[in-house]
C-alpha positions in Angstrom: 0.0 0.0 0.0 2.9 2.3 0.7 4.4 1.3 -2.6 1.2 2.3 -4.3 1.2 5.6 -2.6 4.8 6.2 -3.7 4.3 5.0 -7.2 0.9 6.2 -8.1 -0.4 9.0 -5.8 2.3 11.6 -6.4 1.0 13.3 -3.2 2.1 13.4 0.4 0.8 10.3 2.3 0.3 9.2 5.9 0.8 5.6 7.2 -0.9 4.4 10.3 -0.5 1.0 12.0 -2.1 -0.6 15.0 -1.6 -4.0 16.6 -4.4 -5.1 18.9 -5.5 -8.5 20.1 -3.5 -10.4 17.5 -4.6 -8.3 14.6 -2.3 -6.0 12.6 -4.1 -3.1 10.8 -2.3 -0.8 8.5 -3.8 2.2 6.7 -2.4 4.5 4.1 -4.0 7.9 3.3 -3.0 9.7 0.2 -4.3 12.6 -2.0 -5.0 10.6 -5.1 -8.6 9.7 -6.1 -7.6 6.6 -8.2 -8.8 3.5 -6.4 -6.8 0.3 -6.0 -8.1 -2.9 -7.4 -7.6 -6.6 -6.6 -5.7 -8.0 -9.5 -5.4 -11.8 -10.1 -2.0 -13.5 -9.7 -0.2 -13.7 -13.0 2.7 -15.7 -14.3 5.2 -13.5 -12.5 5.9 -11.3 -15.5 4.1 -8.2 -14.2 6.0 -5.7 -12.1 3.9 -5.1 -8.9 0.2 -5.3 -8.6 0.2 -8.2 -6.1 -0.1 -6.5 -2.7 -3.8 -6.6 -2.2 -4.0 -10.1 -3.6 -1.4 -11.3 -1.0 -3.4 -9.7 1.8 -6.6 -11.3 0.4 -4.8 -14.7 0.0 -3.6 -14.9 3.7 -7.1 -14.4 4.9 -6.8 -10.7 5.6 -9.5 -8.1 5.0 -9.1 -4.8 3.3 -11.0 -1.9 2.0 -11.0 1.7 1.2 -12.6 5.0 2.2 -13.0 7.7 -0.3 -12.4 11.2 1.2 -12.7 14.7 -0.2 -8.9 14.8 -0.2 -8.2 11.4 -1.8 -8.6 8.0 -0.1 -7.6 5.7 2.8 -6.7 2.1 2.0 -6.6 -0.2 4.9 -5.8 -3.9 5.6 -6.1 -6.1 8.6 -4.2 -9.4 9.0 -4.9 -11.7 12.0 -2.5 -13.7 14.0 -1.2 -17.2 13.2 -4.7 -18.8 13.2 -5.5 -16.8 10.0 -2.4 -17.6 8.1 -3.0 -20.6 5.7 -0.8 -23.7 5.8 2.3 -23.7 3.6 1.4 -24.9 0.1 3.1 -27.7 -1.7 
């Protein structure tokens, strides 16, 4: 999310993080009105575009809030119980 703010927003941004009861929540606020999207995994040729898919894949939740000044993108990932087993 920070990478997206650096690469795409071209505005100042603010990062906020909170750890509570085994859940890590990170939010990034920037001044761009362009919204992120959940892109499918590809064959590894694309540069970037995997961040939200990784959060989604490990059982996290994410969302966004549009504001008059831009947007806030947030993600929450739970403790070890929410992380899937290693894949073969």
